[in-house]
LOTI-967828 format. One record per residue (C-alpha): residue number from 1; x, y, z; residue in three letters. Coordinates in steps of 0.25 Angstrom, whole numbers, plus 5000, padded with zeros to 4 digits. Layout:
BEGIN
  donu    px    py    pz  mivex
   NUM     X     Y     Z    ALA
...
//
This chain:
BEGIN
  donu    px    py    pz  mivex
     1  4950  4982  5031    MET
     2  4960  4973  5037    LYS
     3  4964  4960  5029    SER
     4  4965  4946  5035    THR
     5  4974  4941  5023    LEU
     6  4987  4935  5028    PRO
     7  4999  4944  5026    ARG
     8  5011  4940  5019    SER
     9  5024  4937  5027    PRO
    10  5032  4949  5031    SER
    11  5045  4944  5026    PHE
    12  5043  4945  5011    GLY
    13  5055  4947  5003    PHE
    14  5050  4959  4994    PRO
    15  5047  4967  5007    SER
    16  5056  4979  5008    ARG
    17  5055  4980  5023    LYS
    18  5060  4966  5024    GLN
    19  5070  4966  5014    ALA
    20  5081  4966  5024    TRP
    21  5077  4952  5028    ARG
    22  5083  4946  5015    TRP
    23  5093  4958  5012    LEU
    24  5100  4955  5025    LEU
    25  5103  4940  5023    PRO
    26  5107  4943  5009    LEU
    27  5116  4954  5013    PHE
    28  5122  4945  5024    LEU
    29  5123  4934  5014    ALA
    30  5131  4943  5004    LEU
    31  5139  4948  5015    LEU
    32  5143  4933  5019    PHE
    33  5146  4929  5005    VAL
    34  5154  4942  5003    THR
    35  5162  4939  5016    THR
    36  5163  4925  5012    LEU
    37  5170  4929  4999    ILE
    38  5178  4940  5005    TRP
    39  5184  4932  5017    LEU
    40  5192  4922  5008    PRO
    41  5197  4933  4999    LEU
    42  5200  4942  5011    HIS
    43  5207  4930  5018    GLU
    44  5215  4927  5005    LYS
    45  5219  4942  5004    HIS
    46  5223  4942  5019    GLN
    47  5231  4929  5018    GLU
    48  5238  4935  5005    THR
    49  5242  4948  5013    ILE
    50  5246  4940  5025    GLU
    51  5255  4931  5017    ARG
    52  5261  4942  5009    GLN
    53  5264  4950  5022    GLU
    54  5270  4937  5028    GLN
    55  5279  4936  5016    LEU
    56  5283  4950  5017    ILE
    57  5286  4948  5032    ALA
    58  5294  4935  5030    ASP
    59  5301  4941  5018    SER
    60  5305  4953  5026    LEU
    61  5310  4944  5038    TRP
    62  5318  4936  5028    VAL
    63  5324  4948  5022    GLU
    64  5328  4953  5036    GLN
    65  5333  4940  5039    THR
    66  5343  4940  5027    ILE
    67  5347  4954  5030    ARG
    68  5349  4951  5045    PHE
    69  5358  4939  5041    GLN
    70  5366  4946  5031    LEU
    71  5368  4958  5041    GLN
    72  5374  4948  5051    ARG
    73  5383  4942  5040    ASN
    74  5387  4956  5037    GLU
    75  5391  4959  5051    GLU
    76  5398  4946  5053    SER
    77  5406  4949  5040    LEU
    78  5409  4963  5044    GLY
    79  5414  4958  5058    LEU
    80  5423  4948  5050    ILE
    81  5429  4959  5042    GLY
    82  5432  4968  5054    THR
    83  5439  4957  5061    GLU
    84  5447  4954  5048    ILE
    85  5451  4969  5047    VAL
    86  5455  4968  5062    ALA
    87  5464  4956  5059    GLY
    88  5455  4948  5069    TYR
    89  5450  4938  5058    LEU
    90  5460  4931  5048    ASN
    91  5464  4918  5044    GLY
    92  5457  4906  5050    PRO
    93  5449  4914  5060    ARG
    94  5443  4922  5048    LEU
    95  5440  4909  5040    ALA
    96  5433  4903  5052    ASP
    97  5425  4916  5054    ARG
    98  5420  4916  5040    MET
    99  5417  4901  5040    GLU
   100  5408  4903  5053    ARG
   101  5401  4914  5047    LEU
   102  5397  4906  5035    ILE
   103  5393  4894  5043    ARG
   104  5384  4903  5051    ASP
   105  5378  4910  5039    ASN
   106  5375  4901  5028    HIS
   107  5371  4912  5019    GLU
   108  5386  4916  5018    ILE
   109  5393  4908  5007    HIS
   110  5407  4912  5009    ARG
   111  5416  4923  5015    ILE
   112  5429  4928  5009    ILE
   113  5440  4938  5013    GLU
   114  5447  4946  5003    LEU
   115  5459  4955  5005    ASP
   116  5460  4969  4999    ALA
   117  5465  4964  4986    HIS
   118  5454  4954  4985    GLY
   119  5462  4942  4989    LYS
   120  5454  4931  4995    LEU
   121  5459  4929  5010    LEU
   122  5449  4920  5015    SER
   123  5436  4913  5010    SER
   124  5426  4903  5015    THR
   125  5424  4898  5000    ASP
   126  5435  4892  4993    GLU
   127  5429  4894  4979    THR
   128  5432  4909  4980    LEU
   129  5447  4911  4979    ILE
   130  5449  4926  4975    SER
   131  5441  4940  4975    TYR
   132  5439  4938  4960    HIS
   133  5431  4926  4962    ASP
   134  5420  4935  4968    LEU
   135  5408  4939  4959    SER
   136  5409  4952  4952    ALA
   137  5397  4957  4960    ALA
   138  5405  4953  4973    SER
   139  5417  4961  4968    ARG
   140  5409  4973  4965    ARG
   141  5403  4972  4979    ALA
   142  5417  4971  4985    ALA
   143  5422  4983  4978    GLU
   144  5410  4991  4983    ARG
   145  5411  4986  4997    ALA
   146  5426  4990  4997    ARG
   147  5423  5004  4991    ALA
   148  5412  5007  5001    THR
   149  5418  5000  5012    ARG
   150  5405  4993  5016    THR
   151  5401  4978  5014    PRO
   152  5392  4975  5002    LEU
   153  5385  4964  4996    TYR
   154  5388  4960  4981    SER
   155  5377  4958  4971    GLN
   156  5373  4943  4970    PRO
   157  5382  4936  4960    ALA
   158  5386  4922  4956    GLN
   159  5399  4918  4963    ASP
   160  5410  4910  4957    ILE
   161  5405  4898  4965    SER
   162  5392  4899  4958    GLY
   163  5381  4904  4967    PRO
   164  5376  4918  4968    VAL
   165  5383  4926  4979    MET
   166  5381  4939  4986    ILE
   167  5395  4944  4992    ASP
   168  5395  4953  5005    TYR
   169  5408  4961  5003    GLN
   170  5414  4966  5017    VAL
   171  5426  4975  5014    PRO
   172  5437  4976  5025    LEU
   173  5444  4989  5028    PHE
   174  5456  4991  5037    SER
   175  5460  5005  5040    GLY
   176  5452  5010  5029    GLY
   177  5459  5001  5019    LYS
   178  5452  4989  5012    TYR
   179  5458  4976  5016    VAL
   180  5449  4966  5011    GLY
   181  5434  4960  5011    SER
   182  5426  4950  5016    ILE
   183  5415  4944  5007    ILE
   184  5404  4935  5011    ALA
   185  5396  4928  5000    SER
   186  5381  4925  5001    TYR
   187  5375  4915  4992    LEU
   188  5362  4921  4987    ALA
   189  5355  4908  4989    SER
   190  5360  4907  5004    SER
   191  5353  4921  5007    ILE
   192  5339  4914  5004    LEU
   193  5343  4900  5008    ASP
   194  5349  4903  5021    ASP
   195  5344  4916  5026    MET
   196  5329  4914  5022    VAL
   197  5321  4905  5032    PRO
   198  5316  4892  5027    TRP
   199  5301  4894  5031    TRP
   200  5301  4907  5023    PHE
   201  5308  4900  5011    ALA
   202  5297  4889  5011    GLN
   203  5286  4899  5009    ASP
   204  5293  4908  5000    ASN
   205  5301  4909  4987    GLU
   206  5313  4919  4990    ILE
   207  5321  4925  4980    ALA
   208  5333  4934  4981    LEU
   209  5335  4944  4969    THR
   210  5343  4957  4966    ASP
   211  5336  4970  4964    MET
   212  5333  4967  4950    ASN
   213  5325  4955  4954    ASP
   214  5336  4946  4948    LEU
   215  5335  4933  4956    LEU
   216  5347  4929  4965    ILE
   217  5341  4917  4972    TYR
   218  5328  4911  4975    LYS
   219  5324  4902  4986    ARG
   220  5311  4894  4985    ALA
   221  5311  4883  4995    SER
   222  5296  4882  4997    GLY
   223  5293  4884  4982    GLY
   224  5291  4894  4971    VAL
   225  5284  4907  4975    GLY
   226  5270  4910  4970    ARG
   227  5271  4925  4969    ASP
   228  5259  4927  4978    VAL
   229  5266  4932  4990    TYR
   230  5280  4939  4986    THR
   231  5289  4949  4993    HIS
   232  5302  4956  4989    THR
   233  5312  4962  5000    ARG
   234  5324  4969  4996    ALA
   235  5337  4964  5003    LEU
   236  5346  4976  5003    ASN
   237  5361  4973  5007    LEU
   238  5373  4981  5007    ALA
   239  5376  4983  4992    GLY
   240  5365  4973  4988    LEU
   241  5350  4973  4986    SER
   242  5342  4961  4984    LEU
   243  5328  4957  4984    LYS
   244  5322  4946  4992    LEU
   245  5309  4941  4985    LYS
   246  5299  4932  4992    THR
   247  5288  4924  4985    ASN
   248  5279  4915  4993    SER
   249  5276  4902  4989    ILE
   250  5262  4903  4995    LYS
   251  5250  4904  4985    SER
   252  5239  4914  4987    ALA
   253  5229  4911  4998    PRO
   254  5217  4902  4994    LYS
   255  5203  4908  4994    LEU
   256  5198  4896  5003    LEU
   257  5210  4893  5012    PRO
   258  5204  4884  5021    SER
   259  5194  4873  5023    LEU
   260  5187  4881  5034    LEU
   261  5185  4893  5024    VAL
   262  5180  4883  5014    ASP
   263  5170  4878  5023    ILE
   264  5165  4892  5027    VAL
   265  5164  4895  5012    ILE
   266  5156  4882  5009    LEU
   267  5147  4885  5021    LEU
   268  5146  4900  5016    SER
   269  5141  4895  5003    PHE
   270  5132  4885  5009    GLY
   271  5126  4897  5017    LEU
   272  5125  4906  5005    VAL
   273  5118  4894  4997    TRP
   274  5108  4893  5009    SER
   275  5105  4907  5009    LEU
   276  5103  4907  4994    ILE
   277  5093  4895  4996    ALA
   278  5087  4902  5008    LEU
   279  5086  4914  4999    TRP
   280  5079  4906  4988    ARG
   281  5069  4900  4998    ASP
   282  5066  4914  5003    ILE
   283  5064  4919  4989    ASN
   284  5054  4907  4986    ARG
   285  5047  4910  4999    ARG
   286  5046  4925  4997    LEU
   287  5041  4922  4983    ALA
   288  5030  4913  4989    ALA
   289  5027  4923  4999    GLU
   290  5026  4934  4989    THR
   291  5017  4925  4980    ALA
   292  5008  4923  4993    LEU
   293  5008  4937  4996    ARG
   294  5004  4941  4982    GLU
   295  4993  4931  4983    GLN
   296  4988  4936  4997    ILE
   297  4989  4950  4991    THR
   298  4981  4947  4979    PHE
   299  4971  4939  4988    ARG
   300  4970  4951  4997    ALA
   301  4969  4961  4986    ALA
   302  4958  4952  4979    MET
   303  4950  4950  4992    GLU
   304  4952  4965  4996    ASN
   305  4946  4969  4982    SER
   306  4934  4960  4984    LEU
   307  4921  4967  4986    VAL
   308  4915  4953  4991    THR
   309  4917  4951  5005    GLY
   310  4924  4938  5009    MET
   311  4922  4931  5022    ARG
   312  4928  4918  5027    ALA
   313  4923  4910  5039    ARG
   314  4928  4897  5046    ASP
   315  4920  4885  5049    LEU
   316  4915  4892  5062    ASP
   317  4910  4904  5055    GLY
   318  4922  4913  5060    ARG
   319  4926  4923  5050    ILE
   320  4940  4921  5045    THR
   321  4942  4931  5034    TYR
   322  4935  4943  5027    VAL
   323  4940  4952  5016    ASN
   324  4939  4967  5017    PRO
   325  4927  4967  5008    ALA
   326  4919  4960  5018    PHE
   327  4924  4968  5030    ALA
   328  4921  4981  5022    GLN
   329  4907  4975  5019    MET
   330  4903  4974  5033    VAL
   331  4911  4986  5038    GLY
   332  4920  4979  5048    MET
   333  4935  4976  5049    GLU
   334  4941  4962  5045    ILE
   335  4946  4960  5059    ASP
   336  4932  4962  5065    ASP
   337  4926  4951  5056    ILE
   338  4937  4940  5055    VAL
   339  4936  4930  5066    GLY
   340  4921  4933  5070    ARG
   341  4911  4922  5072    LEU
   342  4896  4924  5069    PRO
   343  4888  4933  5072    PRO
   344  4896  4942  5063    MET
   345  4896  4957  5065    PRO
   346  4891  4960  5051    TYR
   347  4878  4952  5052    TRP
   348  4866  4960  5052    ALA
   349  4857  4958  5064    PRO
   350  4845  4955  5056    GLU
   351  4852  4944  5048    ALA
   352  4859  4937  5059    VAL
   353  4849  4925  5058    ASP
   354  4852  4924  5043    GLU
   355  4867  4925  5046    TYR
   356  4867  4914  5056    GLN
   357  4859  4904  5047    ARG
   358  4868  4907  5036    ARG
   359  4880  4905  5045    PHE
   360  4875  4892  5050    SER
   361  4873  4887  5035    GLN
   362  4888  4891  5032    VAL
   363  4893  4883  5044    LEU
   364  4885  4871  5040    ALA
   365  4890  4872  5026    GLY
   366  4875  4873  5020    THR
   367  4877  4887  5015    VAL
   368  4874  4888  5000    THR
   369  4884  4894  4991    PRO
   370  4874  4904  4985    GLN
   371  4876  4918  4991    GLY
   372  4865  4923  5001    PHE
   373  4862  4937  5004    GLU
   374  4862  4944  5018    THR
   375  4866  4957  5025    ILE
   376  4878  4961  5033    PHE
   377  4878  4972  5042    GLN
   378  4889  4983  5040    HIS
   379  4897  4988  5052    ALA
   380  4889  5001  5050    ASP
   381  4876  4994  5051    GLY
   382  4873  4994  5036    ARG
   383  4867  4981  5030    ARG
   384  4874  4975  5018    ILE
   385  4867  4965  5009    PRO
   386  4877  4954  5006    VAL
   387  4878  4941  4998    LEU
   388  4886  4930  5004    ILE
   389  4892  4918  4998    TYR
   390  4898  4907  5007    GLU
   391  4907  4896  5003    SER
   392  4916  4886  5010    PRO
   393  4931  4890  5013    LEU
   394  4940  4878  5010    VAL
   395  4955  4877  5013    ASP
   396  4965  4870  5004    ASP
   397  4962  4856  5010    THR
   398  4948  4857  5006    GLY
   399  4943  4859  5020    LYS
   400  4933  4870  5023    GLN
   401  4938  4880  5033    THR
   402  4926  4890  5032    GLY
   403  4917  4898  5023    TRP
   404  4920  4909  5014    MET
   405  4910  4920  5011    GLY
   406  4908  4930  5000    SER
   407  4900  4942  5004    ILE
   408  4895  4952  4993    LEU
   409  4889  4965  4997    ASP
   410  4876  4966  4989    ILE
   411  4872  4980  4993    SER
   412  4875  4986  4980    GLU
   413  4868  4975  4973    ARG
   414  4856  4977  4982    LYS
   415  4857  4992  4979    ARG
   416  4857  4990  4964    ILE
   417  4845  4981  4965    GLU
   418  4837  4991  4973    ASP
   419  4842  5002  4963    LEU
   420  4838  4993  4951    ASN
   421  4824  4991  4957    ARG
   422  4823  5006  4959    GLN
   423  4827  5008  4945    GLN
   424  4817  4998  4940    GLN
   425  4806  5005  4948    GLU
   426  4811  5018  4942    LYS
   427  4811  5013  4928    LEU
   428  4797  5008  4930    GLN
   429  4793  5021  4935    ALA
   430  4800  5028  4923    SER
   431  4793  5018  4914    ALA
   432  4780  5022  4920    ARG
   433  4783  5037  4918    LEU
   434  4787  5035  4904    ALA
   435  4774  5028  4901    THR
   436  4767  5040  4908    MET
   437  4775  5049  4899    GLY
   438  4770  5042  4887    GLU
   439  4756  5042  4892    ILE
   440  4757  5057  4895    ALA
   441  4763  5059  4881    SER
   442  4752  5051  4875    THR
   443  4741  5059  4883    LEU
   444  4747  5072  4879    ALA
   445  4747  5068  4865    HIS
   446  4733  5063  4865    GLU
   447  4727  5074  4874    LEU
   448  4733  5085  4866    ASN
   449  4723  5083  4854    GLN
   450  4710  5083  4863    PRO
   451  4715  5095  4870    LEU
   452  4718  5102  4857    ALA
   453  4704  5099  4852    ALA
   454  4698  5105  4865    ILE
   455  4706  5117  4863    SER
   456  4701  5119  4849    SER
   457  4687  5116  4852    TYR
   458  4687  5126  4864    THR
   459  4693  5136  4854    THR
   460  4682  5134  4844    GLY
   461  4672  5135  4854    ALA
   462  4677  5148  4859    LEU
   463  4678  5153  4845    ASN
   464  4663  5149  4842    MET
   465  4659  5156  4855    LEU
   466  4665  5169  4850    GLU
   467  4658  5168  4837    TRP
   468  4644  5165  4843    GLN
   469  4645  5175  4854    HIS
   470  4631  5178  4859    ASP
   471  4629  5191  4866    ASP
   472  4617  5185  4873    ALA
   473  4625  5175  4881    VAL
   474  4639  5182  4884    PRO
   475  4640  5176  4897    THR
   476  4639  5161  4893    GLU
   477  4648  5163  4881    ALA
   478  4658  5170  4889    SER
   479  4658  5158  4899    SER
   480  4659  5148  4888    LEU
   481  4670  5155  4881    THR
   482  4678  5156  4894    HIS
   483  4675  5141  4896    ALA
   484  4680  5137  4883    PHE
   485  4693  5146  4885    GLN
   486  4696  5138  4898    MET
   487  4694  5125  4891    VAL
   488  4704  5129  4880    ARG
   489  4714  5135  4890    THR
   490  4714  5121  4898    GLN
   491  4715  5113  4885    ALA
   492  4727  5121  4880    GLN
   493  4733  5120  4894    ARG
   494  4731  5105  4894    ALA
   495  4737  5104  4880    GLY
   496  4749  5112  4885    GLN
   497  4751  5102  4897    ILE
   498  4750  5090  4888    ILE
   499  4760  5096  4878    ARG
   500  4769  5098  4889    SER
   501  4768  5084  4894    VAL
   502  4770  5079  4880    HIS
   503  4782  5087  4877    THR
   504  4788  5083  4891    PHE
   505  4786  5068  4889    VAL
   506  4790  5067  4874    LYS
   507  4803  5061  4870    LYS
   508  4812  5071  4862    ARG
   509  4827  5076  4861    GLU
   510  4831  5088  4869    PRO
   511  4830  5101  4861    THR
   512  4835  5114  4866    ARG
   513  4828  5128  4863    GLU
   514  4828  5142  4868    ALA
   515  4817  5143  4878    VAL
   516  4814  5152  4890    THR
   517  4813  5147  4904    ILE
   518  4799  5154  4905    LYS
   519  4794  5145  4893    GLU
   520  4800  5132  4899    LEU
   521  4793  5135  4912    ILE
   522  4780  5139  4906    ASP
   523  4780  5126  4897    SER
   524  4780  5118  4910    VAL
   525  4771  5126  4919    MET
   526  4758  5119  4914    THR
   527  4764  5105  4919    LEU
   528  4770  5112  4932    VAL
   529  4757  5118  4936    GLU
   530  4750  5105  4934    LEU
   531  4759  5098  4944    GLN
   532  4758  5111  4953    ALA
   533  4743  5110  4954    GLN
   534  4744  5096  4959    LYS
   535  4751  5100  4971    TYR
   536  4745  5114  4972    PHE
   537  4759  5121  4969    VAL
   538  4759  5135  4964    ALA
   539  4769  5137  4952    VAL
   540  4776  5151  4951    ARG
   541  4786  5155  4940    THR
   542  4796  5166  4940    GLY
   543  4803  5168  4927    ILE
   544  4808  5182  4924    PRO
   545  4807  5187  4909    PRO
   546  4818  5189  4900    GLY
   547  4826  5176  4904    LEU
   548  4834  5171  4892    PRO
   549  4830  5157  4886    PRO
   550  4837  5144  4888    VAL
   551  4841  5134  4878    LEU
   552  4834  5121  4883    ALA
   553  4825  5109  4880    ASP
   554  4811  5113  4884    ARG
   555  4807  5099  4888    VAL
   556  4819  5096  4897    LEU
   557  4818  5109  4905    ILE
   558  4803  5108  4906    GLU
   559  4806  5094  4912    GLN
   560  4815  5100  4922    VAL
   561  4805  5111  4926    LEU
   562  4794  5100  4927    LEU
   563  4803  5091  4936    ASN
   564  4807  5103  4945    LEU
   565  4793  5109  4946    THR
   566  4787  5095  4949    ARG
   567  4797  5092  4960    ASN
   568  4795  5106  4966    GLY
   569  4780  5104  4966    ILE
   570  4780  5090  4972    GLU
   571  4790  5095  4983    SER
   572  4779  5105  4988    MET
   573  4768  5094  4991    GLN
   574  4770  5095  5006    ALA
   575  4772  5110  5008    VAL
   576  4761  5120  5011    ALA
   577  4752  5124  4999    PRO
   578  4756  5139  5000    ASP
   579  4771  5134  4998    LYS
   580  4768  5126  4986    ARG
   581  4774  5136  4976    VAL
   582  4783  5131  4964    LEU
   583  4792  5143  4958    GLN
   584  4799  5142  4945    ILE
   585  4808  5153  4942    THR
   586  4819  5157  4932    ALA
   587  4830  5167  4931    GLY
   588  4844  5169  4926    LEU
   589  4855  5163  4935    ASP
   590  4862  5174  4943    ASP
   591  4875  5167  4942    ALA
   592  4877  5165  4927    THR
   593  4866  5174  4921    SER
   594  4866  5164  4910    THR
   595  4858  5153  4916    ASN
   596  4843  5153  4918    ILE
   597  4839  5147  4932    VAL
   598  4825  5140  4934    VAL
   599  4821  5138  4948    SER
   600  4810  5129  4953    VAL
   601  4807  5132  4967    ILE
   602  4798  5124  4976    ASP
   603  4794  5125  4991    GLN
   604  4794  5110  4994    GLY
   605  4801  5101  5004    HIS
   606  4815  5103  4998    GLY
   607  4826  5094  4996    ILE
   608  4834  5087  5007    PRO
   609  4849  5087  5006    PRO
   610  4850  5072  5005    GLU
   611  4841  5072  4993    VAL
   612  4848  5084  4987    ALA
   613  4860  5076  4985    GLU
   614  4853  5066  4976    ARG
   615  4842  5075  4970    LEU
   616  4847  5075  4956    TYR
   617  4852  5060  4956    SER
   618  4844  5051  4946    PRO
   619  4834  5042  4952    PHE
   620  4834  5049  4966    PHE
   621  4820  5055  4970    SER
   622  4813  5059  4983    THR
   623  4799  5056  4977    LYS
   624  4793  5042  4979    ALA
   625  4789  5041  4964    ASP
   626  4801  5049  4959    GLY
   627  4811  5043  4949    MET
   628  4822  5053  4953    GLY
   629  4825  5057  4939    MET
   630  4818  5071  4938    GLY
   631  4829  5080  4944    LEU
   632  4840  5072  4938    SER
   633  4834  5074  4924    ILE
   634  4831  5089  4927    CYS
   635  4846  5091  4930    ARG
   636  4850  5083  4918    THR
   637  4841  5092  4909    ALA
   638  4846  5105  4915    VAL
   639  4860  5101  4914    GLU
   640  4857  5097  4899    PHE
   641  4854  5112  4897    HIS
   642  4867  5116  4904    GLY
   643  4860  5120  4917    GLY
   644  4860  5115  4931    THR
   645  4849  5110  4941    LEU
   646  4850  5113  4956    THR
   647  4842  5115  4968    HIS
   648  4842  5122  4981    SER
   649  4833  5124  4994    ASP
   650  4821  5134  4993    ASN
   651  4822  5144  5005    PRO
   652  4807  5144  5006    GLN
   653  4807  5128  5006    GLY
   654  4808  5119  4994    GLY
   655  4819  5118  4983    THR
   656  4823  5126  4972    VAL
   657  4827  5119  4959    PHE
   658  4835  5127  4949    ARG
   659  4840  5124  4935    PHE
   660  4848  5133  4926    SER
   661  4848  5134  4911    LEU
   662  4858  5142  4902    PRO
   663  4851  5154  4896    ALA
   664  4852  5155  4881    LEU
   665  4861  5167  4876    GLN
   666  4854  5178  4869    LYS
   667  4861  5176  4856    ASP
   668  4856  5161  4855    LEU
   669  4841  5164  4859    ILE
   670  4838  5168  4844    ALA
   671  4844  5156  4838    THR
   672  4838  5146  4848    THR
   673  4824  5151  4851    MET
   674  4812  5146  4842    PRO
   675  4807  5156  4831    SER
   676  4794  5158  4838    GLY
   677  4800  5162  4851    GLU
   678  4810  5171  4844    LYS
   679  4799  5178  4837    THR
   680  4791  5179  4850    GLN
   681  4803  5185  4858    ARG
   682  4806  5195  4846    ASN
   683  4791  5199  4847    GLY
   684  4793  5201  4862    LYS
//
């Protein structure tokens, strides 16, 4: 059945199929935050690398500038030395040349000329008056230069005038003979102050050190270096190795370097906060939807589990809702019912007037709250008795929007009522039968004594006739004797019948004893023949001799025989007189050889297949006055003895009822049979 309940929204958070709808925004938000954090760090790292690379490039350019300037000076000094050896420069011309060179290159502090004996020939600095005024490092460089015949730089050393000097020794040779030297002295401070550009000095602290990192001079025009961006370049000169160290005064780049980035960060945090707020709102909404969905699911489960039909109608009588129980009750689909106006497809034609009258009362609001009974028509045509309760359907504002009906299928209740009525009738019949049984028992008890007296009197009369026998009237005596014998025989027969009835109806506990099938059949033959005479049925028995006895309760098995024979006799009422024959046979079971099978064979109307399925069910009977307990009791009694009760069709017409009883083993016969019967069997 289809349900008309509203469905929950399809974008629920817990749904796996729709998880991407919230996982994707979450992933994008995380990606955005990650990028937001990574971007400033990356920019800071990139700026650090760029600054470091720029410092390295600038340091290299400065080092190349210093080296280039020194090489130009070396070339100028070498040219001066060549002209001196050639005799072109001397006296005033040489002094003027030296002055011009110092004036054009401020890094050179002084230039002096020495002869082969170290005597000062000319000088641009009056403080130096002899070769011995030079520093020891300068003198050692001069000796190495003369020995190697190559210009060399001396190690930085403090000059006689005070500042640290670096002397460039240019030895002069004429014809392979040392003739003197030209010495150009550089102030260590001038190398950095005059040869390093101002813009580079403003951004960096520059230091000149020897190879052992001993500071020679430091220039910090823009401030002290921060040790963030540093670089060291080797300044290798002829005979001298120095280090040019650069330490930038710039600090590490800031994480938030600009107002624009700050604004972007703030906007990003605002976006993240908005996402979090939206997330919380979605969670609250999803929680509410989940609660609503649970309520709807609970309501649907509750309504689907109801066996009571629910039907809602608007004020015009149009059906707006039915539950599955109602649709199942009338055998229709929910979609085929909802939206219909009267007349309804489940209305029975014979009750249309009642429906219309009731429907008018509902619309008029005069319907009583008490339920009323009617019938509905199932889709297959069956009539269904129902009990209907109608009540107003009110919305949350208190306004009536329609009517809600509860419909109960009372078919089972009706069936139970009919069954109770039948049971009451059967109980009344049972009570009547019980009363008749008590009356039969009383009659058997009361009639037994008169019949015994009749038998005694006839026996006495016969004895007197034998003693007073008169040969003169043999014919009359013989006739009288025969008459008294017949009276005695019938009296004994009546007594046997009454004793059988008394034994049959008497209440007692089941007792088993060893008894033969022939004895059981003979004990009930009197009652069987009485029933057979009523319907003119011939009774025939076929019991082979030598059948082993069975351990059974006489009365129970006799009751089984009486019920089966009575059913067989009654089934032959409508057949031809020549076919009214009831056969009772017994024999060993061919399959087991341990059971004795008793067959009651009639040639009556037989048992139809639809009746055979319920033949042994309690309270089922094909007789108008039957209680339906006979065969059920017979089967119970046979199964109580360990046997089975079955039936089959008789090829000559009618039915064959068979019941089996376990045969008593030979070693148990002597211990279970009564003493009189054992003596009789031993005598035989």
